One Martini backbone bead per residue (centre of mass of N, CA, C, O) as a GRO file, in nm:
protein
  225
    1UNK     BB    1   1.834   2.214  -5.109
    2UNK     BB    2   1.531   2.176  -5.196
    3UNK     BB    3   1.278   2.313  -5.365
    4UNK     BB    4   1.062   2.237  -5.160
    5UNK     BB    5   1.207   2.331  -4.903
    6UNK     BB    6   1.219   2.640  -5.015
    7UNK     BB    7   0.891   2.687  -5.086
    8UNK     BB    8   0.686   2.572  -4.886
    9UNK     BB    9   0.699   2.768  -4.636
   10UNK     BB   10   0.592   3.015  -4.814
   11UNK     BB   11   0.330   2.893  -4.901
   12UNK     BB   12   0.220   2.834  -4.610
   13UNK     BB   13   0.236   3.134  -4.513
   14UNK     BB   14   0.049   3.252  -4.723
   15UNK     BB   15  -0.199   3.081  -4.659
   16UNK     BB   16  -0.232   3.173  -4.360
   17UNK     BB   17  -0.244   3.479  -4.393
   18UNK     BB   18  -0.494   3.479  -4.571
   19UNK     BB   19  -0.681   3.333  -4.387
   20UNK     BB   20  -0.663   3.538  -4.156
   21UNK     BB   21  -0.771   3.774  -4.295
   22UNK     BB   22  -1.045   3.656  -4.387
   23UNK     BB   23  -1.141   3.581  -4.099
   24UNK     BB   24  -1.150   3.894  -3.998
   25UNK     BB   25  -1.406   3.908  -4.184
   26UNK     BB   26  -1.676   3.898  -4.027
   27UNK     BB   27  -1.710   3.755  -3.766
   28UNK     BB   28  -1.911   3.631  -3.536
   29UNK     BB   29  -1.675   3.695  -3.301
   30UNK     BB   30  -1.423   3.899  -3.229
   31UNK     BB   31  -1.315   3.777  -2.953
   32UNK     BB   32  -1.296   3.487  -3.048
   33UNK     BB   33  -1.109   3.534  -3.280
   34UNK     BB   34  -0.879   3.633  -3.111
   35UNK     BB   35  -0.843   3.398  -2.903
   36UNK     BB   36  -0.791   3.176  -3.137
   37UNK     BB   37  -0.562   3.348  -3.326
   38UNK     BB   38  -0.320   3.437  -3.142
   39UNK     BB   39  -0.124   3.207  -3.206
   40UNK     BB   40  -0.083   3.290  -3.501
   41UNK     BB   41  -0.004   3.590  -3.456
   42UNK     BB   42   0.255   3.512  -3.282
   43UNK     BB   43   0.388   3.270  -3.437
   44UNK     BB   44   0.483   3.400  -3.712
   45UNK     BB   45   0.703   3.592  -3.591
   46UNK     BB   46   0.866   3.374  -3.450
   47UNK     BB   47   0.943   3.199  -3.681
   48UNK     BB   48   1.083   3.430  -3.845
   49UNK     BB   49   1.296   3.515  -3.623
   50UNK     BB   50   1.427   3.205  -3.594
   51UNK     BB   51   1.492   3.063  -3.880
   52UNK     BB   52   1.799   3.106  -3.915
   53UNK     BB   53   1.860   2.928  -3.638
   54UNK     BB   54   1.562   2.759  -3.672
   55UNK     BB   55   1.480   2.561  -3.899
   56UNK     BB   56   1.215   2.382  -4.004
   57UNK     BB   57   1.066   2.119  -4.089
   58UNK     BB   58   0.850   2.019  -4.315
   59UNK     BB   59   0.659   1.865  -4.132
   60UNK     BB   60   0.611   2.097  -3.924
   61UNK     BB   61   0.506   2.310  -4.113
   62UNK     BB   62   0.254   2.153  -4.199
   63UNK     BB   63   0.127   2.123  -3.919
   64UNK     BB   64   0.114   2.423  -3.848
   65UNK     BB   65  -0.076   2.499  -4.081
   66UNK     BB   66  -0.307   2.320  -4.009
   67UNK     BB   67  -0.351   2.429  -3.718
   68UNK     BB   68  -0.410   2.724  -3.807
   69UNK     BB   69  -0.660   2.658  -3.978
   70UNK     BB   70  -0.825   2.550  -3.744
   71UNK     BB   71  -0.824   2.815  -3.577
   72UNK     BB   72  -0.934   3.002  -3.791
   73UNK     BB   73  -1.207   2.866  -3.836
   74UNK     BB   74  -1.295   2.876  -3.543
   75UNK     BB   75  -1.273   3.188  -3.513
   76UNK     BB   76  -1.485   3.269  -3.730
   77UNK     BB   77  -1.738   3.067  -3.636
   78UNK     BB   78  -1.684   2.903  -3.417
   79UNK     BB   79  -1.679   2.586  -3.295
   80UNK     BB   80  -2.007   2.545  -3.276
   81UNK     BB   81  -2.034   2.664  -3.618
   82UNK     BB   82  -1.908   2.492  -3.807
   83UNK     BB   83  -1.984   2.346  -4.098
   84UNK     BB   84  -1.818   2.082  -4.078
   85UNK     BB   85  -1.940   2.007  -3.802
   86UNK     BB   86  -2.227   1.997  -3.878
   87UNK     BB   87  -2.190   1.779  -4.089
   88UNK     BB   88  -2.085   1.557  -3.886
   89UNK     BB   89  -2.328   1.550  -3.709
   90UNK     BB   90  -2.537   1.467  -3.921
   91UNK     BB   91  -2.394   1.205  -4.028
   92UNK     BB   92  -2.326   1.074  -3.724
   93UNK     BB   93  -2.542   1.150  -3.507
   94UNK     BB   94  -2.484   1.389  -3.325
   95UNK     BB   95  -2.507   1.617  -3.029
   96UNK     BB   96  -2.259   1.771  -3.160
   97UNK     BB   97  -2.009   1.985  -3.242
   98UNK     BB   98  -1.675   1.837  -3.320
   99UNK     BB   99  -1.458   2.066  -3.374
  100UNK     BB  100  -1.320   2.084  -3.086
  101UNK     BB  101  -1.203   1.806  -3.089
  102UNK     BB  102  -1.012   1.849  -3.320
  103UNK     BB  103  -0.852   2.081  -3.190
  104UNK     BB  104  -0.748   1.916  -2.935
  105UNK     BB  105  -0.600   1.700  -3.096
  106UNK     BB  106  -0.413   1.903  -3.234
  107UNK     BB  107  -0.287   2.010  -2.959
  108UNK     BB  108  -0.117   1.742  -2.952
  109UNK     BB  109  -0.011   1.653  -3.234
  110UNK     BB  110   0.162   1.905  -3.320
  111UNK     BB  111   0.341   1.973  -3.059
  112UNK     BB  112   0.494   1.710  -3.052
  113UNK     BB  113   0.684   1.791  -3.288
  114UNK     BB  114   0.784   2.052  -3.178
  115UNK     BB  115   0.906   1.944  -2.908
  116UNK     BB  116   1.087   1.727  -3.040
  117UNK     BB  117   1.262   1.915  -3.204
  118UNK     BB  118   1.377   2.078  -2.969
  119UNK     BB  119   1.500   1.843  -2.814
  120UNK     BB  120   1.678   1.715  -3.029
  121UNK     BB  121   1.838   2.003  -3.101
  122UNK     BB  122   1.863   2.124  -2.770
  123UNK     BB  123   1.936   1.828  -2.650
  124UNK     BB  124   2.041   1.509  -2.509
  125UNK     BB  125   1.756   1.331  -2.611
  126UNK     BB  126   1.759   1.190  -2.890
  127UNK     BB  127   1.828   0.869  -2.752
  128UNK     BB  128   1.611   0.889  -2.542
  129UNK     BB  129   1.357   0.727  -2.353
  130UNK     BB  130   1.243   1.024  -2.252
  131UNK     BB  131   1.133   1.173  -2.492
  132UNK     BB  132   0.834   1.084  -2.520
  133UNK     BB  133   0.728   1.145  -2.237
  134UNK     BB  134   0.808   1.455  -2.244
  135UNK     BB  135   0.631   1.530  -2.466
  136UNK     BB  136   0.360   1.446  -2.357
  137UNK     BB  137   0.376   1.619  -2.110
  138UNK     BB  138   0.392   1.897  -2.252
  139UNK     BB  139   0.115   1.868  -2.393
  140UNK     BB  140  -0.058   1.837  -2.141
  141UNK     BB  141   0.022   2.097  -2.005
  142UNK     BB  142  -0.082   2.285  -2.227
  143UNK     BB  143  -0.370   2.194  -2.206
  144UNK     BB  144  -0.411   2.282  -1.914
  145UNK     BB  145  -0.338   2.580  -1.965
  146UNK     BB  146  -0.574   2.629  -2.173
  147UNK     BB  147  -0.805   2.576  -1.962
  148UNK     BB  148  -0.724   2.813  -1.786
  149UNK     BB  149  -0.776   3.030  -2.002
  150UNK     BB  150  -1.074   2.967  -2.015
  151UNK     BB  151  -1.139   3.035  -1.720
  152UNK     BB  152  -1.048   3.326  -1.717
  153UNK     BB  153  -1.231   3.419  -1.951
  154UNK     BB  154  -1.494   3.355  -1.787
  155UNK     BB  155  -1.443   3.542  -1.557
  156UNK     BB  156  -1.400   3.807  -1.714
  157UNK     BB  157  -1.656   3.776  -1.954
  158UNK     BB  158  -1.841   3.557  -1.916
  159UNK     BB  159  -2.085   3.508  -2.159
  160UNK     BB  160  -1.874   3.616  -2.381
  161UNK     BB  161  -1.708   3.321  -2.354
  162UNK     BB  162  -1.878   3.087  -2.475
  163UNK     BB  163  -1.760   3.055  -2.767
  164UNK     BB  164  -1.470   2.988  -2.658
  165UNK     BB  165  -1.546   2.732  -2.500
  166UNK     BB  166  -1.740   2.526  -2.633
  167UNK     BB  167  -1.927   2.313  -2.457
  168UNK     BB  168  -2.229   2.248  -2.524
  169UNK     BB  169  -2.325   2.132  -2.225
  170UNK     BB  170  -2.051   1.986  -2.137
  171UNK     BB  171  -1.930   1.890  -1.826
  172UNK     BB  172  -1.666   1.719  -1.972
  173UNK     BB  173  -1.500   1.904  -2.170
  174UNK     BB  174  -1.221   1.931  -2.034
  175UNK     BB  175  -1.148   1.636  -2.025
  176UNK     BB  176  -1.171   1.584  -2.320
  177UNK     BB  177  -0.960   1.784  -2.415
  178UNK     BB  178  -0.710   1.645  -2.265
  179UNK     BB  179  -0.749   1.365  -2.386
  180UNK     BB  180  -0.710   1.442  -2.689
  181UNK     BB  181  -0.428   1.557  -2.654
  182UNK     BB  182  -0.302   1.299  -2.557
  183UNK     BB  183  -0.374   1.118  -2.804
  184UNK     BB  184  -0.235   1.305  -3.013
  185UNK     BB  185   0.057   1.277  -2.904
  186UNK     BB  186   0.088   0.975  -2.927
  187UNK     BB  187   0.015   0.933  -3.222
  188UNK     BB  188   0.231   1.127  -3.337
  189UNK     BB  189   0.471   0.952  -3.240
  190UNK     BB  190   0.393   0.682  -3.364
  191UNK     BB  191   0.361   0.798  -3.681
  192UNK     BB  192   0.616   1.036  -3.707
  193UNK     BB  193   0.913   0.983  -3.591
  194UNK     BB  194   1.053   0.861  -3.845
  195UNK     BB  195   0.999   1.095  -4.034
  196UNK     BB  196   1.131   1.308  -3.861
  197UNK     BB  197   1.422   1.189  -3.847
  198UNK     BB  198   1.474   1.222  -4.167
  199UNK     BB  199   1.467   1.551  -4.133
  200UNK     BB  200   1.672   1.575  -3.939
  201UNK     BB  201   1.954   1.667  -3.826
  202UNK     BB  202   2.243   1.570  -3.770
  203UNK     BB  203   2.446   1.515  -3.539
  204UNK     BB  204   2.692   1.656  -3.387
  205UNK     BB  205   3.008   1.621  -3.376
  206UNK     BB  206   3.250   1.543  -3.197
  207UNK     BB  207   3.476   1.707  -2.980
  208UNK     BB  208   3.748   1.780  -2.843
  209UNK     BB  209   3.670   1.795  -2.502
  210UNK     BB  210   3.399   1.615  -2.549
  211UNK     BB  211   3.088   1.490  -2.412
  212UNK     BB  212   2.801   1.473  -2.557
  213UNK     BB  213   2.846   1.800  -2.611
  214UNK     BB  214   3.026   1.829  -2.350
  215UNK     BB  215   3.242   1.948  -2.149
  216UNK     BB  216   3.527   1.863  -2.007
  217UNK     BB  217   3.646   1.854  -1.716
  218UNK     BB  218   3.892   1.914  -1.521
  219UNK     BB  219   4.023   1.581  -1.465
  220UNK     BB  220   3.835   1.414  -1.623
  221UNK     BB  221   3.924   1.075  -1.651
  222UNK     BB  222   4.184   1.143  -1.464
  223UNK     BB  223   4.458   1.244  -1.349
  224UNK     BB  224   4.689   1.425  -1.229
  225UNK     BB  225   4.913   1.673  -1.367
   0.00000   0.00000   0.00000
């Protein structure tokens, strides 16, 4: 294990935890902050609990940290009011703050590598042509599920959930969100798959009595004994 591999996850964890704590100090709207950062609040303990059995690649750690920071910033300011989004709107002469577009693009870009890592290491799909399509479908399914969460939040909280929805008057906001997640997942696989493969552990060697990692059934491949 290299020194970078040993230290980087801890440094990224510290950065995300500090940013999360700071973002919780006088956010624009406490409910929006909680709804946006709950993925980080739940995700950190989950990664720590599973790290010994399933340590993540350095690439995935970096991507998860970046995604967490995007969520944290959006939670503190709300997606429609982030300063960097306002700056981009003014520079590019846009009609809206585009920060939520970045968030939904990341919602496909980062989970694509997470899903890919799980499938490669915990399923027989490592060399399958179905790996890419299944990863994209999983990311799009999660994006659709997130849109349902926004819908449920709007039904439950009414206008109090407006900052969480961040539609900014766009009637096609839901469709844009899912489309950008789809584009993010496809680009992530196209740009990062080879880099990801170099960091993944090699496949476990086949053992006697197993075919492609699965036990051979009694009598399979031969006559009766």
